[in-house]
C-alpha positions as CSV (number, residue, x, y, z in Angstrom):
1,X,50.3,222.3,127.0
2,X,49.4,221.1,130.5
3,X,47.4,218.3,128.9
4,X,50.3,217.2,126.8
5,X,52.7,217.2,129.7
6,X,50.1,215.2,131.8
7,X,49.7,212.6,129.1
8,X,53.5,212.4,128.7
9,X,54.0,211.8,132.4
10,X,51.3,209.1,132.4
11,X,52.9,207.4,129.4
12,X,56.3,207.3,131.1
13,X,54.8,205.9,134.2
14,X,53.0,203.2,132.2
15,X,56.2,202.2,130.4
16,X,58.1,202.0,133.8
17,X,55.3,200.0,135.3
18,X,55.3,197.7,132.3
19,X,59.0,196.9,132.5
20,X,58.8,196.5,136.3
21,X,56.0,194.0,135.8
22,X,58.1,192.0,133.3
23,X,60.9,191.8,135.8
24,X,58.6,190.8,138.6
25,X,57.2,188.0,136.5
26,X,60.7,186.9,135.5
27,X,61.4,186.0,139.2
28,X,59.0,183.1,138.6
29,X,60.4,182.2,135.2
30,X,62.1,178.9,134.4
31,X,65.7,180.2,134.3
32,X,65.3,182.3,137.5
33,X,63.7,179.4,139.3
34,X,66.6,177.1,138.3
35,X,69.1,179.7,139.7
36,X,67.0,179.7,142.9
37,X,67.2,175.9,143.1
38,X,71.0,176.0,142.6
39,X,71.2,178.5,145.5
40,X,69.1,176.3,147.7
41,X,71.2,173.2,147.0
42,X,74.4,175.2,147.6
43,X,73.1,176.4,151.0
44,X,72.0,172.9,152.0
45,X,68.3,173.7,151.8
46,X,67.5,170.4,150.0
47,X,63.9,170.0,151.1
48,X,63.1,173.5,149.8
49,X,64.9,172.8,146.6
50,X,62.8,169.6,146.1
51,X,59.6,171.5,146.8
52,X,60.5,174.2,144.3
53,X,61.4,171.6,141.7
54,X,58.0,170.0,142.2
55,X,56.4,173.4,141.7
56,X,58.4,173.9,138.5
57,X,57.4,170.5,137.2
58,X,53.8,171.3,137.8
59,X,54.1,174.7,136.0
60,X,56.6,174.0,133.2
61,X,56.3,170.2,132.8
62,X,59.0,167.5,133.1
63,X,62.5,168.4,131.8
64,X,66.0,167.0,131.9
65,X,67.2,169.9,134.2
66,X,64.4,169.5,136.7
67,X,64.8,165.7,136.9
68,X,68.6,166.0,137.2
69,X,68.5,168.6,139.9
70,X,66.0,166.5,141.9
71,X,68.4,163.5,141.9
72,X,71.3,165.9,142.8
73,X,69.4,167.3,145.8
74,X,68.6,163.8,147.0
75,X,72.3,162.8,146.7
76,X,73.5,166.0,148.4
77,X,71.0,165.4,151.2
78,X,72.8,162.2,152.0
79,X,69.7,160.0,151.6
80,X,70.7,157.1,149.4
81,X,67.6,155.1,150.1
82,X,65.4,157.9,148.9
83,X,67.7,158.5,145.9
84,X,67.3,154.9,144.9
85,X,63.5,155.1,145.1
86,X,63.6,158.3,143.0
87,X,65.7,156.6,140.3
88,X,63.4,153.6,140.3
89,X,60.4,156.0,139.9
90,X,62.3,157.7,137.1
91,X,62.7,154.3,135.4
92,X,59.0,153.5,135.8
93,X,57.9,156.8,134.4
94,X,59.7,156.1,131.2
95,X,61.4,159.5,131.0
96,X,64.5,159.7,128.8
97,X,66.7,162.7,129.6
98,X,70.3,162.5,128.7
99,X,71.8,164.4,131.6
100,X,69.6,162.7,134.2
101,X,70.4,159.2,132.7
102,X,74.1,159.8,133.0
103,X,73.8,161.1,136.5
104,X,71.5,158.2,137.5
105,X,74.0,155.7,136.2
106,X,76.9,157.4,138.0
107,X,74.9,157.2,141.2
108,X,74.1,153.6,140.7
109,X,77.7,152.7,140.3
110,X,78.7,154.9,143.2
111,X,76.1,153.3,145.6
112,X,76.6,149.7,144.3
113,X,73.2,149.3,142.7
114,X,74.2,147.2,139.6
115,X,70.7,146.0,139.1
116,X,69.6,149.5,138.4
117,X,72.6,150.2,136.1
118,X,71.5,147.3,134.0
119,X,67.9,148.5,133.8
120,X,69.0,152.1,133.0
121,X,71.3,151.3,130.1
122,X,68.8,148.8,128.7
123,X,65.8,151.1,128.8
124,X,67.1,154.5,127.9
125,X,67.3,155.3,124.2
126,X,69.5,158.3,124.7
127,X,72.2,156.0,125.9
128,X,72.5,154.0,122.7
129,X,75.8,155.6,121.9
130,X,77.0,154.9,125.4
131,X,75.5,151.4,125.8
132,X,78.6,149.4,124.9
133,X,80.7,151.4,127.3
134,X,78.2,151.1,130.2
135,X,77.7,147.4,129.4
136,X,81.5,146.9,129.5
137,X,81.8,148.7,132.9
138,X,78.8,146.7,134.1
139,X,80.5,143.4,133.1
140,X,83.7,144.3,134.9
141,X,81.7,145.4,137.9
142,X,79.9,142.0,138.0
143,X,83.2,140.1,137.4
144,X,82.0,138.8,134.0
145,X,85.4,139.1,132.3
146,X,84.5,136.9,129.3
147,X,81.6,139.2,128.3
148,X,83.7,142.3,129.0
149,X,86.4,140.9,126.7
150,X,83.9,140.4,123.9
151,X,82.6,144.0,124.3
152,X,86.0,145.7,123.9
153,X,86.1,145.3,120.1
154,X,82.8,147.2,120.0
155,X,84.0,150.2,122.1
156,X,84.4,153.5,120.3
157,X,87.8,154.5,121.6
158,X,87.4,158.1,120.4
159,X,85.6,158.6,123.8
160,X,88.0,159.7,126.5
161,X,88.3,157.5,129.6
162,X,90.6,157.9,132.5
163,X,91.4,154.2,132.5
164,X,92.2,152.1,129.5
165,X,89.5,149.4,129.1
166,X,92.2,146.8,128.2
167,X,94.1,147.7,131.4
168,X,90.9,147.5,133.5
169,X,90.1,144.1,132.1
170,X,93.6,142.9,132.5
171,X,93.7,143.8,136.2
172,X,90.6,141.8,136.8
173,X,91.9,138.8,134.8
174,X,95.2,139.0,136.8
175,X,93.4,139.0,140.1
176,X,93.8,135.7,141.8
177,X,91.0,135.2,144.3
178,X,91.4,133.0,147.4
179,X,89.2,129.9,147.9
180,X,87.4,130.2,151.3
181,X,86.8,126.4,151.4
182,X,90.5,125.7,150.9
183,X,91.4,128.3,153.6
184,X,89.1,126.5,156.1
185,X,90.6,123.1,155.2
186,X,94.2,124.4,155.7
187,X,93.2,125.9,159.0
188,X,91.8,122.5,160.1
189,X,95.1,120.8,159.2
190,X,97.4,123.4,160.8
191,X,95.8,126.2,162.8
192,X,96.5,129.6,161.3
193,X,97.5,128.3,157.9
194,X,94.3,129.4,156.3
195,X,95.0,133.0,157.4
196,X,98.5,132.8,156.0
197,X,97.0,131.6,152.7
198,X,94.7,134.6,152.8
199,X,97.7,137.0,153.2
200,X,97.4,137.5,156.9
201,X,100.6,135.9,158.2
202,X,100.7,137.8,161.5
203,X,97.2,136.7,162.4
204,X,98.0,133.2,161.3
205,X,101.0,133.0,163.6
206,X,99.0,134.4,166.5
207,X,96.3,131.8,165.9
208,X,98.9,129.0,165.6
209,X,100.6,129.7,168.9
210,X,97.3,130.4,170.7
211,X,95.7,127.1,169.7
212,X,99.0,125.3,170.2
213,X,99.4,126.7,173.8
214,X,95.8,125.9,174.8
215,X,96.2,122.4,173.3
216,X,99.5,121.9,175.2
217,X,97.9,123.0,178.5
218,X,95.0,120.6,177.9
219,X,97.3,117.7,177.2
220,X,99.4,118.5,180.2
221,X,96.4,118.6,182.5
222,X,95.0,115.3,181.3
223,X,98.4,113.7,181.4
224,X,98.8,114.6,185.1
225,X,95.4,113.6,186.5
226,X,93.8,111.7,183.6
227,X,90.2,112.3,182.6
228,X,89.3,113.5,186.1
229,X,91.4,116.6,185.7
230,X,89.1,119.6,185.8
231,X,92.0,121.8,184.8
232,X,92.7,119.6,181.7
233,X,89.0,119.7,180.6
234,X,88.8,123.5,180.9
235,X,91.7,123.8,178.6
236,X,90.3,121.1,176.2
237,X,87.1,123.3,176.0
238,X,89.1,126.5,175.4
239,X,91.3,124.8,172.8
240,X,88.3,123.3,171.0
241,X,86.6,126.7,170.8
242,X,89.7,128.4,169.5
243,X,90.4,125.6,167.0
244,X,86.9,125.8,165.5
245,X,87.1,129.6,165.5
246,X,90.4,129.3,163.7
247,X,88.7,127.3,160.9
248,X,86.0,129.9,160.5
249,X,88.6,132.6,160.7
250,X,90.5,131.1,157.8
251,X,87.3,130.9,155.8
252,X,86.4,134.5,156.6
253,X,89.9,135.9,156.0
254,X,89.8,134.4,152.4
255,X,86.4,136.0,151.8
256,X,87.5,139.3,153.1
257,X,90.6,139.2,150.9
258,X,88.4,138.6,147.9
259,X,86.0,141.4,148.8
260,X,88.8,143.9,149.4
261,X,90.5,143.3,146.1
262,X,87.3,143.1,144.1
263,X,86.2,146.4,145.7
264,X,89.5,148.1,144.7
265,X,88.8,147.3,141.0
266,X,85.1,148.3,141.4
267,X,86.3,151.6,142.7
268,X,88.4,152.0,139.5
269,X,85.2,151.2,137.5
270,X,83.3,154.0,139.4
271,X,86.1,156.5,138.7
272,X,86.1,155.5,135.0
273,X,82.4,155.9,134.8
274,X,82.5,159.3,136.3
275,X,85.3,160.3,134.0
276,X,83.5,158.9,131.0
277,X,80.4,161.0,131.6
278,X,82.3,164.1,132.6
279,X,84.5,164.0,129.5
């Protein structure tokens, strides 16, 4: 009887030990490790998360989840230069993971890396269904409205997007950009006019009166004492500097106007891309 009880106790202990061993090993399993990585990212332990992901890749091999979380940790860490290098490495390695592809494209649009967007949607086979949409967004981003117009007929509109592609294209086509050269020429004719043309009327008026006042002082000084007037030449120099600065200012104001309005539509493209992939 004692022997039976002894063996029964040993059997129970072995079963408990067996189950305990399984649970101990599960700590280092794939799903548990992924949960641990999520915890590290949520607690801003990005370097530890990347170290753990490298360990997982060595143990379990490459996967969509590991690649995606590695890019996510780079983005959360606020290191865009390292993120870009990692996306470029991902391209070179020839991996083709759907979730990682989508996240990489969103990051490329978000950080203004259109060259990488083009490479990604051209090289990743899992994006075949999405390639027309990505190409359309890429064309709009690059201001190639004629190409974008040709792509619209090939878009599968069953996919949800926050912004209608026709509306997005129409906004770009309706955008009237300023000509920096013309702005500079107008500023040369009438100081400040280039800035008015670039939708900066207040700055244009300030420039006009500043250059005009300096020119008046220069003319007054030279009129009183002729070319020997030091006072007159000082104002001639000041007026010349402000006049030339006004020409450059008109040119720069037009360029900044264009950049601002192009960026507004590019921001809409970024929002539409995020919405498309998160549908």
